[in-house]
N, C-alpha and C positions, 0 to 999 in steps of 0.2 A: 431514561429512555435508551433503548437499544438501537444501534444502527449497523448497517452493513455497507462497506465501502469497497468499490472496485478501483484498483489503480493500474494504470499502464504508464510506466516510467520509461522515457526515451531520451537518454543523453545524446546529443547531436554532435558526436565526435568519435574519433577512431577507437578509443579505449572504452567504449560504452559498456562492455560486459562487466568490467571491474566495478563500475559505479552501480550498476543494477544489483550485482551480488552483494556489495556492501550495504546497500539500502535494504534489501530483503533480510540480510542477516541481522540488522539493527531492529527491524520490525519483529523478527522471531524472538528477540530478547525482551520484548516489551511485556510479555505475559498475556497479550491479547490472542484471540483465536485467529490464526493466519492460514489461509489456503492458497496454494499456488498452482498455476498451470502455465503452459508455454506462452500464453498471450497476456496474462494479467495476474495480479495478486489481490486477494480479497482479505479484508481486515474486518473483524466482528468484535463488538463490545459495547460498553456504555458510551454514549455520545461524548461526554467530557473526557474520558480516558483516551478514546480513539483520536479525537481531535487534538488533544495535548501531545500525544505521541507523533501524529502526522505533522503537526506544526513544527515540532522540534526536528524530526528526521528529514522532512522535506527541505527545511532551511539548511541543515548540514549538507545534504546531498547537493543542493544547488550551489553552495559555496565551494564544493570540491570539484566542480566542473566548469568549463567555459560556457557551454550552451546546452540547453535541454528543455524538455517539456514533460508535463505530467498530466494525463487525463484522469479525472476522478468522477465516479458516480457514487452518490450516497442514497441509500434507501432507509427509511425510518422503520426498521424492524430487523430482527436478527434472522437472517436467511441462511445461516451456516448449516442447518439441517435440511435444506431443500432437497427434495427428491422429485423428479418428474413423475406425473401420474398418467402417462400415456405410453 
């Protein structure tokens, strides 16, 4: 099963940029399809692989900071090729 995940990662501390950059760099190394924009990061791939990577990398990211939050939306389909039709 293919999924699409949108992540918004928000460390709640002064050095937040460093934590966001490290998190995204680790996702890029995963071999999954990653798309980024100024507001969020999208991850695409098989459910098992995406969730395995996210489980590992979210835990690492949270352990490296004092406080933070992560918003996540999951869609059951690969939306990486989405183009608006309007």
